[in-house]
TIVO-2410 file (N, C-alpha, C; in nm, 3 decimals):
# residues 175
REC num residu      c1      c2      c3 atome chaine
REC   1      M  10.063   7.294   8.999     N      A
REC   1      M  10.084   7.367   8.857    CA      A
REC   1      M  10.133   7.493   8.894     C      A
REC   2      R  10.217   7.547   8.851     N      A
REC   2      R  10.248   7.696   8.877    CA      A
REC   2      R  10.168   7.779   8.776     C      A
REC   3      K  10.138   7.912   8.806     N      A
REC   3      K  10.069   7.976   8.774    CA      A
REC   3      K  10.113   8.090   8.697     C      A
REC   4      I  10.078   8.116   8.554     N      A
REC   4      I  10.160   8.201   8.466    CA      A
REC   4      I  10.099   8.344   8.500     C      A
REC   5      L  10.204   8.458   8.564     N      A
REC   5      L  10.133   8.581   8.602    CA      A
REC   5      L  10.146   8.669   8.475     C      A
REC   6      K  10.057   8.759   8.467     N      A
REC   6      K  10.011   8.843   8.354    CA      A
REC   6      K  10.045   8.999   8.394     C      A
REC   7      G  10.105   9.059   8.307     N      A
REC   7      G  10.186   9.161   8.353    CA      A
REC   7      G  10.108   9.300   8.235     C      A
REC   8      G  10.106   9.381   8.340     N      A
REC   8      G  10.027   9.507   8.267    CA      A
REC   8      G  10.162   9.618   8.226     C      A
REC   9      H  10.197   9.657   8.081     N      A
REC   9      H  10.276   9.786   8.110    CA      A
REC   9      H  10.254   9.864   8.116     C      A
REC  10      R  10.333   9.994   8.155     N      A
REC  10      R  10.265  10.111   8.221    CA      A
REC  10      R  10.111  10.091   8.254     C      A
REC  11      G  10.080   9.996   8.329     N      A
REC  11      G   9.952   9.989   8.371    CA      A
REC  11      G   9.859   9.883   8.206     C      A
REC  12      A   9.780   9.919   8.168     N      A
REC  12      A   9.728   9.866   8.056    CA      A
REC  12      A   9.740   9.984   7.926     C      A
REC  13      C   9.854  10.056   7.877     N      A
REC  13      C   9.841  10.168   7.799    CA      A
REC  13      C   9.762  10.148   7.678     C      A
REC  14      G   9.704  10.029   7.623     N      A
REC  14      G   9.654  10.010   7.523    CA      A
REC  14      G   9.528  10.082   7.534     C      A
REC  15      Y   9.480  10.070   7.650     N      A
REC  15      Y   9.331  10.115   7.679    CA      A
REC  15      Y   9.302  10.253   7.755     C      A
REC  16      C   9.437  10.298   7.862     N      A
REC  16      C   9.432  10.406   7.905    CA      A
REC  16      C   9.584  10.504   7.879     C      A
REC  17      I   9.617  10.622   7.934     N      A
REC  17      I   9.681  10.674   7.941    CA      A
REC  17      I   9.799  10.602   8.039     C      A
REC  18      E   9.927  10.595   7.974     N      A
REC  18      E  10.029  10.516   8.072    CA      A
REC  18      E  10.072  10.555   8.198     C      A
REC  19      N  10.077  10.507   8.266     N      A
REC  19      N  10.115  10.497   8.415    CA      A
REC  19      N  10.044  10.621   8.507     C      A
REC  20      T   9.913  10.561   8.476     N      A
REC  20      T   9.831  10.657   8.571    CA      A
REC  20      T   9.765  10.552   8.610     C      A
REC  21      I   9.692  10.619   8.725     N      A
REC  21      I   9.627  10.502   8.812    CA      A
REC  21      I   9.511  10.448   8.775     C      A
REC  22      D   9.454  10.515   8.665     N      A
REC  22      D   9.338  10.483   8.532    CA      A
REC  22      D   9.363  10.334   8.530     C      A
REC  23      S   9.494  10.352   8.456     N      A
REC  23      S   9.593  10.246   8.387    CA      A
REC  23      S   9.590  10.154   8.448     C      A
REC  24      F   9.646  10.173   8.589     N      A
REC  24      F   9.712  10.030   8.639    CA      A
REC  24      F   9.556   9.939   8.712     C      A
REC  25      T   9.416  10.078   8.744     N      A
REC  25      T   9.314   9.973   8.758    CA      A
REC  25      T   9.266   9.931   8.650     C      A
REC  26      K   9.276   9.982   8.521     N      A
REC  26      K   9.232   9.916   8.392    CA      A
REC  26      K   9.320   9.758   8.384     C      A
REC  27      A   9.454   9.756   8.412     N      A
REC  27      A   9.547   9.657   8.382    CA      A
REC  27      A   9.458   9.511   8.454     C      A
REC  28      V   9.456   9.567   8.620     N      A
REC  28      V   9.392   9.482   8.707    CA      A
REC  28      V   9.284   9.418   8.677     C      A
REC  29      E   9.216   9.483   8.622     N      A
REC  29      E   9.065   9.434   8.591    CA      A
REC  29      E   9.055   9.364   8.445     C      A
REC  30      L   9.166   9.363   8.373     N      A
REC  30      L   9.177   9.284   8.273    CA      A
REC  30      L   9.259   9.124   8.294     C      A
REC  31      G   9.303   9.141   8.437     N      A
REC  31      G   9.366   9.019   8.472    CA      A
REC  31      G   9.536   9.006   8.537     C      A
REC  32      A   9.578   9.146   8.492     N      A
REC  32      A   9.719   9.160   8.518    CA      A
REC  32      A   9.737   9.127   8.679     C      A
REC  33      D   9.817   9.036   8.679     N      A
REC  33      D   9.917   9.021   8.829    CA      A
REC  33      D  10.031   9.098   8.907     C      A
REC  34      I  10.101   9.193   8.793     N      A
REC  34      I  10.211   9.250   8.761    CA      A
REC  34      I  10.213   9.402   8.704     C      A
REC  35      L  10.230   9.484   8.737     N      A
REC  35      L  10.180   9.630   8.679    CA      A
REC  35      L  10.385   9.623   8.654     C      A
REC  36      E  10.399   9.697   8.542     N      A
REC  36      E  10.539   9.781   8.520    CA      A
REC  36      E  10.462   9.903   8.483     C      A
REC  37      F  10.593  10.016   8.566     N      A
REC  37      F  10.587  10.135   8.549    CA      A
REC  37      F  10.719  10.163   8.559     C      A
REC  38      D  10.717  10.306   8.501     N      A
REC  38      D  10.828  10.403   8.518    CA      A
REC  38      D  10.842  10.517   8.638     C      A
REC  39      V  10.971  10.543   8.670     N      A
REC  39      V  10.978  10.653   8.813    CA      A
REC  39      V  11.075  10.736   8.738     C      A
REC  40      R  11.059  10.872   8.759     N      A
REC  40      R  11.174  10.971   8.725    CA      A
REC  40      R  11.185  11.055   8.847     C      A
REC  41      H  11.265  11.140   8.885     N      A
REC  41      H  11.288  11.245   8.977    CA      A
REC  41      H  11.165  11.397   8.957     C      A
REC  42      A  11.118  11.409   9.038     N      A
REC  42      A  11.060  11.510   9.025    CA      A
REC  42      A  11.149  11.621   9.109     C      A
REC  43      A  11.076  11.747   9.127     N      A
REC  43      A  11.138  11.838   9.190    CA      A
REC  43      A  11.164  11.831   9.360     C      A
REC  44      D  11.094  11.752   9.385     N      A
REC  44      D  11.046  11.691   9.518    CA      A
REC  44      D  11.028  11.573   9.578     C      A
REC  45      G  11.052  11.482   9.516     N      A
REC  45      G  10.990  11.332   9.503    CA      A
REC  45      G  11.042  11.244   9.354     C      A
REC  46      I  10.953  11.130   9.390     N      A
REC  46      I  10.964  11.042   9.295    CA      A
REC  46      I  10.814  11.033   9.207     C      A
REC  47      A  10.800  11.073   9.067     N      A
REC  47      A  10.698  11.070   8.977    CA      A
REC  47      A  10.696  10.911   8.916     C      A
REC  48      V  10.564  10.880   8.915     N      A
REC  48      V  10.563  10.790   8.807    CA      A
REC  48      V  10.532  10.796   8.637     C      A
REC  49      I  10.631  10.810   8.625     N      A
REC  49      I  10.590  10.866   8.431    CA      A
REC  49      I  10.718  10.811   8.362     C      A
REC  50      H  10.723  10.809   8.247     N      A
REC  50      H  10.806  10.756   8.155    CA      A
REC  50      H  10.922  10.886   8.052     C      A
REC  51      D  10.856  10.954   8.032     N      A
REC  51      D  10.915  11.039   7.967    CA      A
REC  51      D  10.971  11.178   8.055     C      A
REC  52      A  11.077  11.208   8.014     N      A
REC  52      A  11.154  11.359   8.086    CA      A
REC  52      A  11.059  11.460   8.075     C      A
REC  53      T  10.965  11.473   8.009     N      A
REC  53      T  10.892  11.585   7.959    CA      A
REC  53      T  10.740  11.547   8.002     C      A
REC  54      V  10.663  11.635   8.076     N      A
REC  54      V  10.526  11.641   8.099    CA      A
REC  54      V  10.447  11.648   7.978     C      A
REC  55      G  10.482  11.696   7.858     N      A
REC  55      G  10.362  11.719   7.766    CA      A
REC  55      G  10.379  11.584   7.668     C      A
REC  56      Q  10.434  11.491   7.712     N      A
REC  56      Q  10.392  11.368   7.612    CA      A
REC  56      Q  10.273  11.279   7.681     C      A
REC  57      T  10.211  11.287   7.748     N      A
REC  57      T  10.101  11.210   7.824    CA      A
REC  57      T  10.027  11.341   7.893     C      A
REC  58      T  10.049  11.442   7.928     N      A
REC  58      T   9.949  11.526   8.030    CA      A
REC  58      T   9.921  11.654   7.942     C      A
REC  59      N   9.867  11.769   7.992     N      A
REC  59      N   9.845  11.895   7.925    CA      A
REC  59      N   9.950  11.965   8.008     C      A
REC  60      G  10.019  11.957   8.049     N      A
REC  60      G  10.125  12.055   8.121    CA      A
REC  60      G  10.251  12.015   8.039     C      A
REC  61      T  10.366  12.159   8.066     N      A
REC  61      T  10.476  12.162   7.986    CA      A
REC  61      T  10.613  12.131   8.048     C      A
REC  62      G  10.719  12.132   8.007     N      A
REC  62      G  10.814  12.153   8.105    CA      A
REC  62      G  10.930  12.008   8.156     C      A
REC  63      L  10.980  12.015   8.214     N      A
REC  63      L  11.078  11.871   8.260    CA      A
REC  63      L  11.035  11.800   8.410     C      A
REC  64      V  10.986  11.679   8.376     N      A
REC  64      V  10.936  11.622   8.508    CA      A
REC  64      V  11.075  11.665   8.653     C      A
REC  65      R  11.175  11.644   8.638     N      A
REC  65      R  11.257  11.712   8.732    CA      A
REC  65      R  11.267  11.827   8.784     C      A
REC  66      N  11.173  11.916   8.714     N      A
REC  66      N  11.157  12.061   8.776    CA      A
REC  66      N  11.000  12.087   8.802     C      A
REC  67      V  10.934  11.983   8.794     N      A
REC  67      V  10.777  12.013   8.874    CA      A
REC  67      V  10.731  11.965   9.001     C      A
REC  68      T  10.701  11.994   9.041     N      A
REC  68      T  10.670  11.933   9.237    CA      A
REC  68      T  10.552  11.799   9.183     C      A
REC  69      L  10.532  11.723   9.299     N      A
REC  69      L  10.445  11.616   9.299    CA      A
REC  69      L  10.321  11.699   9.288     C      A
REC  70      F  10.304  11.824   9.403     N      A
REC  70      F  10.197  11.876   9.404    CA      A
REC  70      F  10.133  11.892   9.268     C      A
REC  71      D  10.206  11.972   9.185     N      A
REC  71      D  10.180  12.024   9.011    CA      A
REC  71      D  10.181  11.879   8.951     C      A
REC  72      L  10.213  11.753   8.971     N      A
REC  72      L  10.200  11.698   8.845    CA      A
REC  72      L  10.092  11.654   8.903     C      A
REC  73      A  10.059  11.607   9.014     N      A
REC  73      A   9.876  11.530   9.052    CA      A
REC  73      A   9.785  11.599   9.031     C      A
REC  74      H   9.843  11.753   8.977     N      A
REC  74      H   9.711  11.836   8.918    CA      A
REC  74      H   9.699  11.895   8.804     C      A
REC  75      L   9.796  11.782   8.741     N      A
REC  75      L   9.816  11.814   8.574    CA      A
REC  75      L   9.655  11.701   8.548     C      A
REC  76      K   9.649  11.726   8.375     N      A
REC  76      K   9.540  11.651   8.301    CA      A
REC  76      K   9.573  11.526   8.243     C      A
REC  77      P   9.627  11.401   8.250     N      A
REC  77      P   9.595  11.325   8.361    CA      A
REC  77      P   9.686  11.362   8.503     C      A
REC  78      S   9.625  11.351   8.588     N      A
REC  78      S   9.715  11.324   8.712    CA      A
REC  78      S   9.871  11.212   8.663     C      A
REC  79      V   9.934  11.269   8.714     N      A
REC  79      V  10.102  11.206   8.749    CA      A
REC  79      V  10.114  11.182   8.890     C      A
REC  80      P  10.111  11.036   8.929     N      A
REC  80      P  10.148  10.975   9.050    CA      A
REC  80      P  10.241  10.980   9.095     C      A
REC  81      S  10.249  11.008   9.264     N      A
REC  81      S  10.398  10.966   9.302    CA      A
REC  81      S  10.431  10.827   9.294     C      A
REC  82      L  10.557  10.798   9.323     N      A
REC  82      L  10.581  10.671   9.397    CA      A
REC  82      L  10.510  10.623   9.507     C      A
REC  83      N  10.490  10.736   9.593     N      A
REC  83      N  10.443  10.648   9.725    CA      A
REC  83      N  10.298  10.648   9.679     C      A
REC  84      N  10.243  10.707   9.654     N      A
REC  84      N  10.070  10.723   9.612    CA      A
REC  84      N  10.035  10.588   9.547     C      A
REC  85      V  10.096  10.560   9.437     N      A
REC  85      V  10.067  10.425   9.352    CA      A
REC  85      V  10.111  10.285   9.441     C      A
REC  86      L  10.233  10.323   9.554     N      A
REC  86      L  10.267  10.163   9.629    CA      A
REC  86      L  10.124  10.236   9.763     C      A
REC  87      A  10.122  10.319   9.790     N      A
REC  87      A  10.013  10.325   9.936    CA      A
REC  87      A   9.897  10.271   9.862     C      A
REC  88      L   9.828  10.306   9.729     N      A
REC  88      L   9.703  10.250   9.679    CA      A
REC  88      L   9.706  10.100   9.637     C      A
REC  89      L   9.809  10.080   9.538     N      A
REC  89      L   9.814   9.950   9.495    CA      A
REC  89      L   9.869   9.841   9.540     C      A
REC  90      G   9.968   9.856   9.669     N      A
REC  90      G  10.061   9.785   9.702    CA      A
REC  90      G  10.013   9.725   9.806     C      A
REC  91      N   9.927   9.744   9.896     N      A
REC  91      N   9.842   9.673  10.021    CA      A
REC  91      N   9.759   9.553   9.966     C      A
REC  92      G   9.708   9.520   9.840     N      A
REC  92      G   9.643   9.439   9.815    CA      A
REC  92      G   9.448   9.461   9.829     C      A
REC  93      N   9.445   9.543   9.894     N      A
REC  93      N   9.314   9.603   9.972    CA      A
REC  93      N   9.251   9.607   9.830     C      A
REC  94      M   9.269   9.715   9.776     N      A
REC  94      M   9.200   9.741   9.662    CA      A
REC  94      M   9.142   9.703   9.541     C      A
REC  95      F   9.224   9.587   9.500     N      A
REC  95      F   9.177   9.434   9.429    CA      A
REC  95      F   9.166   9.327   9.461     C      A
REC  96      G   9.186   9.313   9.610     N      A
REC  96      G   9.114   9.191   9.684    CA      A
REC  96      G   9.247   9.099   9.646     C      A
REC  97      K   9.400   9.156   9.562     N      A
REC  97      K   9.489   9.066   9.537    CA      A
REC  97      K   9.578   9.108   9.559     C      A
REC  98      E   9.712   9.012   9.605     N      A
REC  98      E   9.831   9.092   9.574    CA      A
REC  98      E   9.905   9.118   9.452     C      A
REC  99      L   9.949   9.257   9.463     N      A
REC  99      L  10.017   9.260   9.312    CA      A
REC  99      L  10.161   9.297   9.292     C      A
REC 100      W  10.229   9.268   9.231     N      A
REC 100      W  10.376   9.213   9.184    CA      A
REC 100      W  10.393   9.354   9.088     C      A
REC 101      F  10.508   9.428   9.119     N      A
REC 101      F  10.534   9.582   9.057    CA      A
REC 101      F  10.685   9.547   8.998     C      A
REC 102      N  10.672   9.605   8.852     N      A
REC 102      N  10.862   9.574   8.795    CA      A
REC 102      N  10.859   9.729   8.782     C      A
REC 103      I  10.913   9.824   8.858     N      A
REC 103      I  10.956   9.936   8.884    CA      A
REC 103      I  11.058   9.960   8.780     C      A
REC 104      E  11.079  10.045   8.668     N      A
REC 104      E  11.210  10.065   8.604    CA      A
REC 104      E  11.219  10.215   8.617     C      A
REC 105      L  11.346  10.257   8.652     N      A
REC 105      L  11.420  10.340   8.684    CA      A
REC 105      L  11.472  10.412   8.561     C      A
REC 106      K  11.405  10.544   8.539     N      A
REC 106      K  11.429  10.641   8.435    CA      A
REC 106      K  11.546  10.745   8.433     C      A
REC 107      D  11.572  10.765   8.547     N      A
REC 107      D  11.684  10.866   8.586    CA      A
REC 107      D  11.789  10.790   8.693     C      A
REC 108      K  11.914  10.893   8.665     N      A
REC 108      K  12.036  10.839   8.754    CA      A
REC 108      K  11.999  10.890   8.922     C      A
REC 109      N  12.096  10.772   8.945     N      A
REC 109      N  12.067  10.864   9.166    CA      A
REC 109      N  11.915  10.854   9.226     C      A
REC 110      M  11.827  10.738   9.159     N      A
REC 110      M  11.716  10.713   9.229    CA      A
REC 110      M  11.702  10.590   9.293     C      A
REC 111      A  11.811  10.482   9.224     N      A
REC 111      A  11.787  10.355   9.285    CA      A
REC 111      A  11.803  10.360   9.463     C      A
REC 112      R  11.845  10.387   9.551     N      A
REC 112      R  11.854  10.385   9.669    CA      A
REC 112      R  11.677  10.461   9.708     C      A
REC 113      A  11.664  10.569   9.686     N      A
REC 113      A  11.512  10.602   9.728    CA      A
REC 113      A  11.432  10.529   9.712     C      A
REC 114      V  11.427  10.471   9.558     N      A
REC 114      V  11.323  10.360   9.534    CA      A
REC 114      V  11.339  10.261   9.624     C      A
REC 115      F  11.437  10.173   9.656     N      A
REC 115      F  11.457  10.082   9.746    CA      A
REC 115      F  11.358  10.126   9.875     C      A
REC 116      E  11.402  10.252   9.934     N      A
REC 116      E  11.382  10.265  10.069    CA      A
REC 116      E  11.208  10.278  10.044     C      A
REC 117      R  11.142  10.336   9.949     N      A
REC 117      R  11.014  10.347   9.941    CA      A
REC 117      R  10.963  10.214   9.928     C      A
REC 118      V  11.025  10.084   9.834     N      A
REC 118      V  10.931   9.965   9.857    CA      A
REC 118      V  10.948   9.911   9.995     C      A
REC 119      H  11.039   9.909  10.035     N      A
REC 119      H  11.109   9.876  10.183    CA      A
REC 119      H  10.965   9.907  10.278     C      A
REC 120      T  10.981  10.091  10.304     N      A
REC 120      T  10.839  10.125  10.370    CA      A
REC 120      T  10.731  10.082  10.363     C      A
REC 121      Y  10.689  10.040  10.219     N      A
REC 121      Y  10.574   9.990  10.192    CA      A
REC 121      Y  10.557   9.853  10.203     C      A
REC 122      A  10.680   9.766  10.289     N      A
REC 122      A  10.673   9.621  10.284    CA      A
REC 122      A  10.655   9.558  10.142     C      A
REC 123      M  10.718   9.600  10.032     N      A
REC 123      M  10.687   9.545   9.877    CA      A
REC 123      M  10.769   9.461   9.835     C      A
REC 124      E  10.920   9.461   9.933     N      A
REC 124      E  11.041   9.383   9.884    CA      A
REC 124      E  11.013   9.256   9.832     C      A
REC 125      R  10.940   9.162   9.845     N      A
REC 125      R  10.894   9.044   9.822    CA      A
REC 125      R  10.840   9.027   9.696     C      A
REC 126      R  10.784   9.130   9.650     N      A
REC 126      R  10.675   9.151   9.552    CA      A
REC 126      R  10.709   9.260   9.406     C      A
REC 127      T  10.817   9.290   9.443     N      A
REC 127      T  10.900   9.436   9.371    CA      A
REC 127      T  11.049   9.367   9.303     C      A
REC 128      I  11.002   9.412   9.151     N      A
REC 128      I  11.164   9.418   9.085    CA      A
REC 128      I  11.172   9.549   9.028     C      A
REC 129      I  11.329   9.611   9.092     N      A
REC 129      I  11.347   9.762   9.016    CA      A
REC 129      I  11.448   9.718   8.922     C      A
REC 130      S  11.411   9.780   8.806     N      A
REC 130      S  11.509   9.785   8.690    CA      A
REC 130      S  11.583   9.917   8.634     C      A
REC 131      A  11.659   9.871   8.544     N      A
REC 131      A  11.733   9.999   8.512    CA      A
REC 131      A  11.803   9.985   8.326     C      A
REC 132      A  11.770  10.029   8.238     N      A
REC 132      A  11.874  10.036   8.155    CA      A
REC 132      A  12.064  10.039   8.151     C      A
REC 133      A  12.127   9.937   8.155     N      A
REC 133      A  12.280   9.987   8.188    CA      A
REC 133      A  12.295  10.085   8.074     C      A
REC 134      R  12.286  10.084   7.958     N      A
REC 134      R  12.303  10.224   7.848    CA      A
REC 134      R  12.292  10.357   7.911     C      A
REC 135      A  12.188  10.347   8.021     N      A
REC 135      A  12.142  10.506   8.026    CA      A
REC 135      A  12.220  10.539   8.164     C      A
REC 136      G  12.319  10.436   8.222     N      A
REC 136      G  12.357  10.495   8.289    CA      A
REC 136      G  12.315  10.504   8.451     C      A
REC 137      I  12.172  10.420   8.454     N      A
REC 137      I  12.148  10.460   8.564    CA      A
REC 137      I  12.196  10.389   8.708     C      A
REC 138      V  12.255  10.276   8.667     N      A
REC 138      V  12.305  10.203   8.783    CA      A
REC 138      V  12.440  10.244   8.830     C      A
REC 139      G  12.478  10.297   8.720     N      A
REC 139      G  12.588  10.430   8.774    CA      A
REC 139      G  12.729  10.340   8.811     C      A
REC 140      G  12.774  10.219   8.732     N      A
REC 140      G  12.874  10.132   8.731    CA      A
REC 140      G  12.883  10.089   8.857     C      A
REC 141      M  12.773  10.072   8.956     N      A
REC 141      M  12.746   9.976   9.053    CA      A
REC 141      M  12.752   9.843   8.978     C      A
REC 142      G  12.821   9.755   9.045     N      A
REC 142      G  12.823   9.608   9.023    CA      A
REC 142      G  12.711   9.544   9.096     C      A
REC 143      R  12.642   9.377   9.094     N      A
REC 143      R  12.528   9.351   9.118    CA      A
REC 143      R  12.559   9.333   9.266     C      A
REC 144      K  12.697   9.330   9.336     N      A
REC 144      K  12.752   9.267   9.469    CA      A
REC 144      K  12.687   9.444   9.544     C      A
REC 145      E  12.742   9.550   9.484     N      A
REC 145      E  12.713   9.693   9.518    CA      A
REC 145      E  12.596   9.712   9.556     C      A
REC 146      V  12.491   9.675   9.432     N      A
REC 146      V  12.353   9.731   9.426    CA      A
REC 146      V  12.316   9.656   9.545     C      A
REC 147      F  12.347   9.526   9.562     N      A
REC 147      F  12.249   9.442   9.656    CA      A
REC 147      F  12.291   9.491   9.800     C      A
REC 148      N  12.412   9.516   9.799     N      A
REC 148      N  12.462   9.612   9.973    CA      A
REC 148      N  12.405   9.717   9.976     C      A
REC 149      S  12.381   9.818   9.891     N      A
REC 149      S  12.291   9.894   9.902    CA      A
REC 149      S  12.155   9.899   9.940     C      A
REC 150      L  12.134   9.780   9.925     N      A
REC 150      L  12.011   9.751   9.965    CA      A
REC 150      L  11.947   9.775  10.130     C      A
REC 151      P  11.844   9.853  10.161     N      A
REC 151      P  11.800   9.827  10.290    CA      A
REC 151      P  11.796   9.678  10.374     C      A
REC 152      S  11.814   9.681  10.490     N      A
REC 152      S  11.766   9.547  10.562    CA      A
REC 152      S  11.679   9.539  10.612     C      A
REC 153      R  11.584   9.433  10.633     N      A
REC 153      R  11.462   9.392  10.694    CA      A
REC 153      R  11.480   9.233  10.762     C      A
REC 154      G  11.526   9.272  10.917     N      A
REC 154      G  11.564   9.108  10.956    CA      A
REC 154      G  11.678   9.083  10.912     C      A
REC 155      S  11.699   8.958  10.885     N      A
REC 155      S  11.787   8.854  10.830    CA      A
REC 155      S  11.814   8.870  10.672     C      A
REC 156      S  11.710   8.907  10.613     N      A
REC 156      S  11.767   8.909  10.471    CA      A
REC 156      S  11.753   9.066  10.423     C      A
REC 157      R  11.773   9.063  10.308     N      A
REC 157      R  11.798   9.192  10.181    CA      A
REC 157      R  11.655   9.191  10.129     C      A
REC 158      A  11.639   9.356  10.122     N      A
REC 158      A  11.506   9.394  10.037    CA      A
REC 158      A  11.553   9.411   9.892     C      A
REC 159      G  11.445   9.378   9.821     N      A
REC 159      G  11.424   9.420   9.663    CA      A
REC 159      G  11.541   9.348   9.553     C      A
REC 160      A  11.493   9.412   9.484     N      A
REC 160      A  11.600   9.306   9.334    CA      A
REC 160      A  11.617   9.405   9.252     C      A
REC 161      A  11.748   9.408   9.175     N      A
REC 161      A  11.766   9.514   9.088    CA      A
REC 161      A  11.800   9.415   8.948     C      A
REC 162      A  11.809   9.484   8.865     N      A
REC 162      A  11.826   9.408   8.720    CA      A
REC 162      A  11.931   9.553   8.626     C      A
REC 163      S  12.004   9.497   8.549     N      A
REC 163      S  12.050   9.605   8.477    CA      A
REC 163      S  12.074   9.533   8.349     C      A
REC 164      L  11.977   9.580   8.234     N      A
REC 164      L  11.970   9.533   8.141    CA      A
REC 164      L  12.072   9.585   8.021     C      A
REC 165      P  12.124   9.498   7.931     N      A
REC 165      P  12.276   9.565   7.854    CA      A
REC 165      P  12.147   9.588   7.734     C      A
REC 166      R  12.244   9.691   7.652     N      A
REC 166      R  12.146   9.705   7.504    CA      A
REC 166      R  12.218   9.625   7.411     C      A
REC 167      S  12.137   9.537   7.372     N      A
REC 167      S  12.176   9.444   7.236    CA      A
REC 167      S  12.207   9.535   7.108     C      A
REC 168      S  12.249   9.453   7.042     N      A
REC 168      S  12.260   9.522   6.873    CA      A
REC 168      S  12.202   9.544   6.798     C      A
REC 169      A  12.070   9.455   6.812     N      A
REC 169      A  11.950   9.455   6.770    CA      A
REC 169      A  11.855   9.531   6.807     C      A
REC 170      S  11.887   9.597   6.915     N      A
REC 170      S  11.761   9.711   7.004    CA      A
REC 170      S  11.760   9.836   6.874     C      A
REC 171      P  11.629   9.862   6.858     N      A
REC 171      P  11.598   9.993   6.813    CA      A
REC 171      P  11.670  10.131   6.861     C      A
REC 172      P  11.741  10.191   6.747     N      A
REC 172      P  11.787  10.347   6.819    CA      A
REC 172      P  11.691  10.421   6.911     C      A
REC 173      R  11.745  10.473   7.000     N      A
REC 173      R  11.655  10.618   7.094    CA      A
REC 173      R  11.628  10.684   7.027     C      A
REC 174      R  11.479  10.745   7.041     N      A
REC 174      R  11.489  10.907   6.979    CA      A
REC 174      R  11.563  11.009   7.069     C      A
REC 175      G  11.600  11.107   7.025     N      A
REC 175      G  11.662  11.213   7.073    CA      A
REC 175      G  11.612  11.263   7.193     C      A
***
């Protein structure tokens, strides 16, 4: 019999501040097998955060893309880097089980960098990388172009990508 996997959206965002190590830890404690989280460009790397500004979930102000990973890590609560999340949670040692990840791209021109980090941590078989087509994240790339942009590992391709179309039933986005 196949096991139904349980997922934590932005970790356990109903219990902790979203997209934080505390939120991911709580999600796993509640039985999550998959952690979904969002990534954005920071001034010098990739940050795990949903909103374009840091003020929604931290004591900071400003656009994520203008803040360094060091400064993001020192906000309250701390905004982790993608490397930090993959290194801490990706190896299976922290919780005694291998977690799956669904990484949602929130900014343009970051797919390759995210693919490369996933590959660095050997998470290709347990990671979904997704983006909303309406946001232009995929940048007009077709499925073949996205697949061919993935780094190779041996004879197989690394990672997965999905582009989700906006349905007419979708609620409007906040400005």
